[in-house]
PyMOL Python script that loads the backbone (N, CA, C, O; Angstrom):
from pymol import cmd

cmd.read_pdbstr("""\
ATOM      1  N   MET A   1      -0.873  11.834 -14.178  1.00  0.00           N
ATOM      2  CA  MET A   1      -0.237  11.342 -12.986  1.00  0.00           C
ATOM      3  C   MET A   1      -0.727   9.926 -12.693  1.00  0.00           C
ATOM      4  O   MET A   1      -1.854   9.556 -13.024  1.00  0.00           O
ATOM      5  N   ASN A   2       0.124   9.170 -12.082  1.00  0.00           N
ATOM      6  CA  ASN A   2      -0.191   7.806 -11.737  1.00  0.00           C
ATOM      7  C   ASN A   2      -1.209   7.766 -10.591  1.00  0.00           C
ATOM      8  O   ASN A   2      -1.188   8.626  -9.710  1.00  0.00           O
ATOM      9  N   LYS A   3      -2.095   6.770 -10.605  1.00  0.00           N
ATOM     10  CA  LYS A   3      -3.110   6.673  -9.557  1.00  0.00           C
ATOM     11  C   LYS A   3      -2.490   6.416  -8.193  1.00  0.00           C
ATOM     12  O   LYS A   3      -3.021   6.859  -7.174  1.00  0.00           O
ATOM     13  N   ARG A   4      -1.362   5.699  -8.169  1.00  0.00           N
ATOM     14  CA  ARG A   4      -0.699   5.414  -6.903  1.00  0.00           C
ATOM     15  C   ARG A   4      -0.151   6.704  -6.285  1.00  0.00           C
ATOM     16  O   ARG A   4      -0.219   6.898  -5.071  1.00  0.00           O
ATOM     17  N   ILE A   5       0.384   7.570  -7.123  1.00  0.00           N
ATOM     18  CA  ILE A   5       0.930   8.833  -6.627  1.00  0.00           C
ATOM     19  C   ILE A   5      -0.187   9.720  -6.089  1.00  0.00           C
ATOM     20  O   ILE A   5      -0.040  10.340  -5.036  1.00  0.00           O
ATOM     21  N   VAL A   6      -1.287   9.778  -6.803  1.00  0.00           N
ATOM     22  CA  VAL A   6      -2.427  10.586  -6.346  1.00  0.00           C
ATOM     23  C   VAL A   6      -2.974  10.027  -5.043  1.00  0.00           C
ATOM     24  O   VAL A   6      -3.342  10.786  -4.146  1.00  0.00           O
ATOM     25  N   SER A   7      -3.029   8.705  -4.932  1.00  0.00           N
ATOM     26  CA  SER A   7      -3.525   8.076  -3.719  1.00  0.00           C
ATOM     27  C   SER A   7      -2.623   8.371  -2.528  1.00  0.00           C
ATOM     28  O   SER A   7      -3.118   8.679  -1.444  1.00  0.00           O
ATOM     29  N   LEU A   8      -1.302   8.282  -2.713  1.00  0.00           N
ATOM     30  CA  LEU A   8      -0.366   8.600  -1.638  1.00  0.00           C
ATOM     31  C   LEU A   8      -0.470  10.067  -1.242  1.00  0.00           C
ATOM     32  O   LEU A   8      -0.430  10.408  -0.060  1.00  0.00           O
ATOM     33  N   PHE A   9      -0.603  10.923  -2.240  1.00  0.00           N
ATOM     34  CA  PHE A   9      -0.704  12.356  -1.970  1.00  0.00           C
ATOM     35  C   PHE A   9      -1.954  12.688  -1.175  1.00  0.00           C
ATOM     36  O   PHE A   9      -1.889  13.434  -0.198  1.00  0.00           O
ATOM     37  N   THR A  10      -3.086  12.145  -1.582  1.00  0.00           N
ATOM     38  CA  THR A  10      -4.334  12.455  -0.882  1.00  0.00           C
ATOM     39  C   THR A  10      -4.367  11.825   0.508  1.00  0.00           C
ATOM     40  O   THR A  10      -4.900  12.424   1.442  1.00  0.00           O
ATOM     41  N   PHE A  11      -3.806  10.627   0.658  1.00  0.00           N
ATOM     42  CA  PHE A  11      -3.772  10.003   1.976  1.00  0.00           C
ATOM     43  C   PHE A  11      -2.885  10.814   2.924  1.00  0.00           C
ATOM     44  O   PHE A  11      -3.219  10.995   4.094  1.00  0.00           O
ATOM     45  N   GLY A  12      -1.771  11.291   2.416  1.00  0.00           N
ATOM     46  CA  GLY A  12      -0.908  12.145   3.228  1.00  0.00           C
ATOM     47  C   GLY A  12      -1.594  13.437   3.610  1.00  0.00           C
ATOM     48  O   GLY A  12      -1.463  13.911   4.738  1.00  0.00           O
ATOM     49  N   LEU A  13      -2.323  14.003   2.670  1.00  0.00           N
ATOM     50  CA  LEU A  13      -3.056  15.236   2.948  1.00  0.00           C
ATOM     51  C   LEU A  13      -4.140  15.013   3.995  1.00  0.00           C
ATOM     52  O   LEU A  13      -4.336  15.855   4.871  1.00  0.00           O
ATOM     53  N   VAL A  14      -4.839  13.893   3.913  1.00  0.00           N
ATOM     54  CA  VAL A  14      -5.873  13.571   4.906  1.00  0.00           C
ATOM     55  C   VAL A  14      -5.244  13.394   6.285  1.00  0.00           C
ATOM     56  O   VAL A  14      -5.796  13.860   7.281  1.00  0.00           O
ATOM     57  N   LEU A  15      -4.090  12.724   6.351  1.00  0.00           N
ATOM     58  CA  LEU A  15      -3.423  12.550   7.641  1.00  0.00           C
ATOM     59  C   LEU A  15      -2.982  13.882   8.234  1.00  0.00           C
ATOM     60  O   LEU A  15      -3.079  14.087   9.444  1.00  0.00           O
ATOM     61  N   ILE A  16      -2.502  14.778   7.394  1.00  0.00           N
ATOM     62  CA  ILE A  16      -2.093  16.097   7.892  1.00  0.00           C
ATOM     63  C   ILE A  16      -3.293  16.867   8.423  1.00  0.00           C
ATOM     64  O   ILE A  16      -3.200  17.508   9.470  1.00  0.00           O
ATOM     65  N   ILE A  17      -4.407  16.816   7.724  1.00  0.00           N
ATOM     66  CA  ILE A  17      -5.615  17.510   8.166  1.00  0.00           C
ATOM     67  C   ILE A  17      -6.130  16.915   9.474  1.00  0.00           C
ATOM     68  O   ILE A  17      -6.498  17.653  10.388  1.00  0.00           O
ATOM     69  N   ILE A  18      -6.157  15.581   9.569  1.00  0.00           N
ATOM     70  CA  ILE A  18      -6.607  14.932  10.800  1.00  0.00           C
ATOM     71  C   ILE A  18      -5.672  15.277  11.955  1.00  0.00           C
ATOM     72  O   ILE A  18      -6.122  15.537  13.070  1.00  0.00           O
ATOM     73  N   GLY A  19      -4.373  15.277  11.683  1.00  0.00           N
ATOM     74  CA  GLY A  19      -3.413  15.635  12.723  1.00  0.00           C
ATOM     75  C   GLY A  19      -3.568  17.066  13.188  1.00  0.00           C
ATOM     76  O   GLY A  19      -3.440  17.350  14.379  1.00  0.00           O
ATOM     77  N   ALA A  20      -3.844  17.978  12.255  1.00  0.00           N
ATOM     78  CA  ALA A  20      -4.039  19.381  12.632  1.00  0.00           C
ATOM     79  C   ALA A  20      -5.304  19.566  13.465  1.00  0.00           C
ATOM     80  O   ALA A  20      -5.321  20.344  14.419  1.00  0.00           O
ATOM     81  N   ILE A  21      -6.354  18.852  13.101  1.00  0.00           N
ATOM     82  CA  ILE A  21      -7.599  18.961  13.870  1.00  0.00           C
ATOM     83  C   ILE A  21      -7.418  18.379  15.266  1.00  0.00           C
ATOM     84  O   ILE A  21      -7.863  18.970  16.250  1.00  0.00           O
ATOM     85  N   THR A  22      -6.764  17.219  15.354  1.00  0.00           N
ATOM     86  CA  THR A  22      -6.584  16.610  16.670  1.00  0.00           C
ATOM     87  C   THR A  22      -5.557  17.366  17.513  1.00  0.00           C
ATOM     88  O   THR A  22      -5.564  17.258  18.740  1.00  0.00           O
ATOM     89  N   LYS A  23      -4.678  18.128  16.866  1.00  0.00           N
ATOM     90  CA  LYS A  23      -3.737  18.976  17.612  1.00  0.00           C
ATOM     91  C   LYS A  23      -4.502  20.058  18.378  1.00  0.00           C
ATOM     92  O   LYS A  23      -4.087  20.473  19.460  1.00  0.00           O
ATOM     93  N   LEU A  24      -5.617  20.508  17.809  1.00  0.00           N
ATOM     94  CA  LEU A  24      -6.447  21.508  18.492  1.00  0.00           C
ATOM     95  C   LEU A  24      -7.068  20.956  19.772  1.00  0.00           C
ATOM     96  O   LEU A  24      -7.326  21.700  20.718  1.00  0.00           O
ATOM     97  N   PHE A  25      -7.306  19.634  19.793  1.00  0.00           N
ATOM     98  CA  PHE A  25      -7.905  19.001  20.962  1.00  0.00           C
ATOM     99  C   PHE A  25      -6.865  18.397  21.896  1.00  0.00           C
ATOM    100  O   PHE A  25      -7.202  17.615  22.785  1.00  0.00           O
ATOM    101  N   ASN A  26      -5.596  18.762  21.693  1.00  0.00           N
ATOM    102  CA  ASN A  26      -4.480  18.319  22.534  1.00  0.00           C
ATOM    103  C   ASN A  26      -4.351  16.801  22.620  1.00  0.00           C
ATOM    104  O   ASN A  26      -4.087  16.252  23.690  1.00  0.00           O
ATOM    105  N   TRP A  27      -4.539  16.131  21.492  1.00  0.00           N
ATOM    106  CA  TRP A  27      -4.328  14.692  21.433  1.00  0.00           C
ATOM    107  C   TRP A  27      -2.830  14.436  21.395  1.00  0.00           C
ATOM    108  O   TRP A  27      -2.118  15.085  20.630  1.00  0.00           O
ATOM    109  N   SER A  28      -2.343  13.518  22.195  1.00  0.00           N
ATOM    110  CA  SER A  28      -0.900  13.347  22.350  1.00  0.00           C
ATOM    111  C   SER A  28      -0.228  12.763  21.104  1.00  0.00           C
ATOM    112  O   SER A  28       0.959  13.010  20.889  1.00  0.00           O
ATOM    113  N   GLN A  29      -0.942  12.003  20.282  1.00  0.00           N
ATOM    114  CA  GLN A  29      -0.355  11.409  19.081  1.00  0.00           C
ATOM    115  C   GLN A  29      -0.571  12.239  17.823  1.00  0.00           C
ATOM    116  O   GLN A  29      -0.325  11.752  16.720  1.00  0.00           O
ATOM    117  N   ALA A  30      -1.015  13.455  17.961  1.00  0.00           N
ATOM    118  CA  ALA A  30      -1.301  14.294  16.793  1.00  0.00           C
ATOM    119  C   ALA A  30      -0.034  14.590  15.999  1.00  0.00           C
ATOM    120  O   ALA A  30      -0.074  14.649  14.770  1.00  0.00           O
ATOM    121  N   THR A  31       1.074  14.775  16.679  1.00  0.00           N
ATOM    122  CA  THR A  31       2.323  15.070  15.988  1.00  0.00           C
ATOM    123  C   THR A  31       2.775  13.875  15.156  1.00  0.00           C
ATOM    124  O   THR A  31       3.323  14.050  14.068  1.00  0.00           O
ATOM    125  N   ILE A  32       2.551  12.673  15.656  1.00  0.00           N
ATOM    126  CA  ILE A  32       2.915  11.464  14.914  1.00  0.00           C
ATOM    127  C   ILE A  32       2.071  11.346  13.652  1.00  0.00           C
ATOM    128  O   ILE A  32       2.580  10.963  12.598  1.00  0.00           O
ATOM    129  N   VAL A  33       0.789  11.672  13.750  1.00  0.00           N
ATOM    130  CA  VAL A  33      -0.102  11.609  12.580  1.00  0.00           C
ATOM    131  C   VAL A  33       0.326  12.637  11.539  1.00  0.00           C
ATOM    132  O   VAL A  33       0.316  12.346  10.343  1.00  0.00           O
ATOM    133  N   ILE A  34       0.697  13.826  11.978  1.00  0.00           N
ATOM    134  CA  ILE A  34       1.169  14.857  11.044  1.00  0.00           C
ATOM    135  C   ILE A  34       2.469  14.408  10.389  1.00  0.00           C
ATOM    136  O   ILE A  34       2.657  14.604   9.188  1.00  0.00           O
ATOM    137  N   ALA A  35       3.367  13.806  11.168  1.00  0.00           N
ATOM    138  CA  ALA A  35       4.633  13.324  10.614  1.00  0.00           C
ATOM    139  C   ALA A  35       4.412  12.208   9.593  1.00  0.00           C
ATOM    140  O   ALA A  35       5.093  12.162   8.568  1.00  0.00           O
ATOM    141  N   LEU A  36       3.472  11.318   9.863  1.00  0.00           N
ATOM    142  CA  LEU A  36       3.147  10.273   8.884  1.00  0.00           C
ATOM    143  C   LEU A  36       2.579  10.882   7.601  1.00  0.00           C
ATOM    144  O   LEU A  36       2.899  10.435   6.499  1.00  0.00           O
ATOM    145  N   GLY A  37       1.744  11.894   7.752  1.00  0.00           N
ATOM    146  CA  GLY A  37       1.199  12.573   6.574  1.00  0.00           C
ATOM    147  C   GLY A  37       2.288  13.221   5.754  1.00  0.00           C
ATOM    148  O   GLY A  37       2.267  13.151   4.525  1.00  0.00           O
ATOM    149  N   LEU A  38       3.248  13.858   6.423  1.00  0.00           N
ATOM    150  CA  LEU A  38       4.362  14.474   5.700  1.00  0.00           C
ATOM    151  C   LEU A  38       5.242  13.424   5.034  1.00  0.00           C
ATOM    152  O   LEU A  38       5.795  13.666   3.961  1.00  0.00           O
ATOM    153  N   THR A  39       5.373  12.266   5.662  1.00  0.00           N
ATOM    154  CA  THR A  39       6.141  11.176   5.064  1.00  0.00           C
ATOM    155  C   THR A  39       5.478  10.681   3.782  1.00  0.00           C
ATOM    156  O   THR A  39       6.154  10.465   2.776  1.00  0.00           O
ATOM    157  N   PHE A  40       4.160  10.501   3.815  1.00  0.00           N
ATOM    158  CA  PHE A  40       3.450  10.080   2.613  1.00  0.00           C
ATOM    159  C   PHE A  40       3.528  11.143   1.516  1.00  0.00           C
ATOM    160  O   PHE A  40       3.674  10.817   0.338  1.00  0.00           O
ATOM    161  N   GLU A  41       3.431  12.406   1.907  1.00  0.00           N
ATOM    162  CA  GLU A  41       3.552  13.493   0.939  1.00  0.00           C
ATOM    163  C   GLU A  41       4.942  13.478   0.284  1.00  0.00           C
ATOM    164  O   GLU A  41       5.062  13.612  -0.934  1.00  0.00           O
ATOM    165  N   SER A  42       5.967  13.318   1.089  1.00  0.00           N
ATOM    166  CA  SER A  42       7.334  13.285   0.560  1.00  0.00           C
ATOM    167  C   SER A  42       7.541  12.096  -0.363  1.00  0.00           C
ATOM    168  O   SER A  42       8.176  12.219  -1.411  1.00  0.00           O
ATOM    169  N   PHE A  43       7.008  10.953   0.022  1.00  0.00           N
ATOM    170  CA  PHE A  43       7.131   9.759  -0.805  1.00  0.00           C
ATOM    171  C   PHE A  43       6.422   9.952  -2.145  1.00  0.00           C
ATOM    172  O   PHE A  43       6.924   9.514  -3.180  1.00  0.00           O
ATOM    173  N   ALA A  44       5.262  10.601  -2.132  1.00  0.00           N
ATOM    174  CA  ALA A  44       4.540  10.868  -3.375  1.00  0.00           C
ATOM    175  C   ALA A  44       5.327  11.823  -4.269  1.00  0.00           C
ATOM    176  O   ALA A  44       5.365  11.645  -5.487  1.00  0.00           O
ATOM    177  N   ILE A  45       5.956  12.837  -3.668  1.00  0.00           N
ATOM    178  CA  ILE A  45       6.748  13.788  -4.452  1.00  0.00           C
ATOM    179  C   ILE A  45       7.969  13.096  -5.052  1.00  0.00           C
ATOM    180  O   ILE A  45       8.322  13.342  -6.205  1.00  0.00           O
ATOM    181  N   ILE A  46       8.614  12.228  -4.267  1.00  0.00           N
ATOM    182  CA  ILE A  46       9.773  11.490  -4.786  1.00  0.00           C
ATOM    183  C   ILE A  46       9.372  10.594  -5.941  1.00  0.00           C
ATOM    184  O   ILE A  46      10.068  10.542  -6.955  1.00  0.00           O
ATOM    185  N   LEU A  47       8.253   9.882  -5.803  1.00  0.00           N
ATOM    186  CA  LEU A  47       7.787   9.020  -6.901  1.00  0.00           C
ATOM    187  C   LEU A  47       7.425   9.832  -8.139  1.00  0.00           C
ATOM    188  O   LEU A  47       7.706   9.418  -9.264  1.00  0.00           O
ATOM    189  N   PHE A  48       6.803  10.987  -7.929  1.00  0.00           N
ATOM    190  CA  PHE A  48       6.421  11.831  -9.058  1.00  0.00           C
ATOM    191  C   PHE A  48       7.653  12.321  -9.815  1.00  0.00           C
ATOM    192  O   PHE A  48       7.691  12.268 -11.044  1.00  0.00           O
ATOM    193  N   THR A  49       8.661  12.798  -9.082  1.00  0.00           N
ATOM    194  CA  THR A  49       9.865  13.283  -9.763  1.00  0.00           C
ATOM    195  C   THR A  49      10.640  12.141 -10.394  1.00  0.00           C
ATOM    196  O   THR A  49      11.242  12.320 -11.453  1.00  0.00           O
ATOM    197  N   TRP A  50      10.639  10.964  -9.765  1.00  0.00           N
ATOM    198  CA  TRP A  50      11.328   9.818 -10.341  1.00  0.00           C
ATOM    199  C   TRP A  50      10.677   9.419 -11.666  1.00  0.00           C
ATOM    200  O   TRP A  50      11.370   9.134 -12.642  1.00  0.00           O
ATOM    201  N   ASN A  51       9.347   9.402 -11.695  1.00  0.00           N
ATOM    202  CA  ASN A  51       8.655   9.069 -12.951  1.00  0.00           C
ATOM    203  C   ASN A  51       8.916  10.112 -14.033  1.00  0.00           C
ATOM    204  O   ASN A  51       9.053   9.770 -15.207  1.00  0.00           O
ATOM    205  N   ARG A  52       8.984  11.385 -13.640  1.00  0.00           N
ATOM    206  CA  ARG A  52       9.264  12.445 -14.606  1.00  0.00           C
ATOM    207  C   ARG A  52      10.678  12.325 -15.170  1.00  0.00           C
ATOM    208  O   ARG A  52      10.893  12.530 -16.365  1.00  0.00           O
ATOM    209  N   LEU A  53      11.641  11.993 -14.309  1.00  0.00           N
ATOM    210  CA  LEU A  53      13.027  11.870 -14.746  1.00  0.00           C
ATOM    211  C   LEU A  53      13.239  10.635 -15.615  1.00  0.00           C
ATOM    212  O   LEU A  53      14.099  10.641 -16.496  1.00  0.00           O
ATOM    213  N   LYS A  54      12.465   9.576 -15.376  1.00  0.00           N
ATOM    214  CA  LYS A  54      12.592   8.381 -16.212  1.00  0.00           C
ATOM    215  C   LYS A  54      12.124   8.636 -17.626  1.00  0.00           C
ATOM    216  O   LYS A  54      12.647   8.043 -18.570  1.00  0.00           O
ATOM    217  N   LYS A  55      11.145   9.511 -17.789  1.00  0.00           N
ATOM    218  CA  LYS A  55      10.610   9.811 -19.119  1.00  0.00           C
ATOM    219  C   LYS A  55      11.542  10.766 -19.773  1.00  0.00           C
ATOM    220  O   LYS A  55      11.309  11.175 -20.910  1.00  0.00           O
TER     221      LYS A  55
END
""", "prot")
cmd.dss("prot")
cmd.show_as("cartoon", "prot")
cmd.util.cbc("prot")
cmd.orient("prot")
């Protein structure tokens, strides 16, 4: 796997974890952080499948 894809995937995962933890403390922007994490995860999946289809 490409390092950029792994980096996007792990950054998205970290954002989701941080958002879930801050959701427990009723932080008002926790949903935005989770949504950003899901966006990075989706972007990593799209890049991964695009690279697979190109090969």
